[in-house]
C-alpha positions, 0 to 999 in steps of 0.5 A: 427821908425824901425832900422836895429839894431832891424830888423836884416837881414831885418826880420820884428819882430813879437809881441803878445800883449794881451788886444790890443783892449783898454787902455794900450794894444792898446797903446803898440800894436800901438807903436810897429806897428809904430816901424815896428813890425808885431803885433798879438793881443789877445782880447775878444773885437773887435779890434780898430786898423786897420793897415795892420801889425796888426792881431787881434785874438778873444780869451777869455783869461780866457779860458785856452784851447782857449788861449793855442790853439791860442798861439800854432797856432800863434807859429806854424808859428815860434817863436814870438820875443816878448810877452806883457801881457797887458790884465787886469781887476780890481775888488775891495773889502774890507775884509768881502766883498771879492768875490771869483768870482772876485778873480778867474776872475783876477787870470785867466786873469792876471796870468793864461793867462800869464802862458798859453801863456808863456808856449808855446811862451817862450820855442820857443823863447829860442829855437830860441835864442832870445825873449822878454817878458813884463808883465804889473804889477801894483804898487798895487802889494805892497799892498793897502787897498781894492784891496787885490785880485788884488794886489795878482795877480799883485804880482804873475806876478813879481814872474813869471817874475823873475823865467822865467827870470832865466830860459831863460836868457842864451838863449837870452830871457828877462822877465820883469814887467812894473808896472804903477801907476794909468793910464788914461784908460777906466778902470777908468770908470768901475762901479766896481771900483767907490768906489775906485777912483785912487790916482793921483801921485805926478806928478800931473796927471795920467800916460798916456798909451803912456808912458807905451808903450814907456818903453815897446818898449824899453824893447823889443829892442836890447838895452835892452838885459841886462835887465831881471827879473826886476819890473820897475815902472812908478809911477809919483813920488809915490815911492818917499814917501814910 
């Protein structure tokens, strides 16, 4: 629940969450709403959340111009307190079968959209002297056979986060990456990935979206002010056996 510590002066915090219509993004948006945030959701799909404090914006995040316009419109009302980039898609392919279109799609959605939004939202946060950014990465960023294009986009998010964190830390803005292992979302049923089933972590089950939402909510809190430029893994024990 919201606390005075996180709602200074009674001002309701504002968050922008991409991919808010399903999976991890919807779990994060729902958690923030439960915690007392006002949430704007960017997604091309129709919204499933209906809370009064949730404002859905229909936008194709692979369209840089449309994404920049939507972000500028949102920030015209004042800097958001948090930006969470959870929109994602997975396309798999081994060497010899890599598809340029799949690679371009993942790059535009994962890296391009994050860059376009941050380019507007983060300077506004820095000017306001406060802000939090969380980018949803993946353990696959370390490399995995058959997922090279996906891994490359997620690895790029880590480089972006560390670079932006270095630029923004003195202005009260933190930037971090949350990298889950295989997570129980609708993405698992995507026909495009049926040839590459997820590996269950040593924990014995897939990661739950609410677990990712809980960590993200902490990173957006005042208590996480000293954490920035980090890639934090929710791996269910997968990192224990590298």
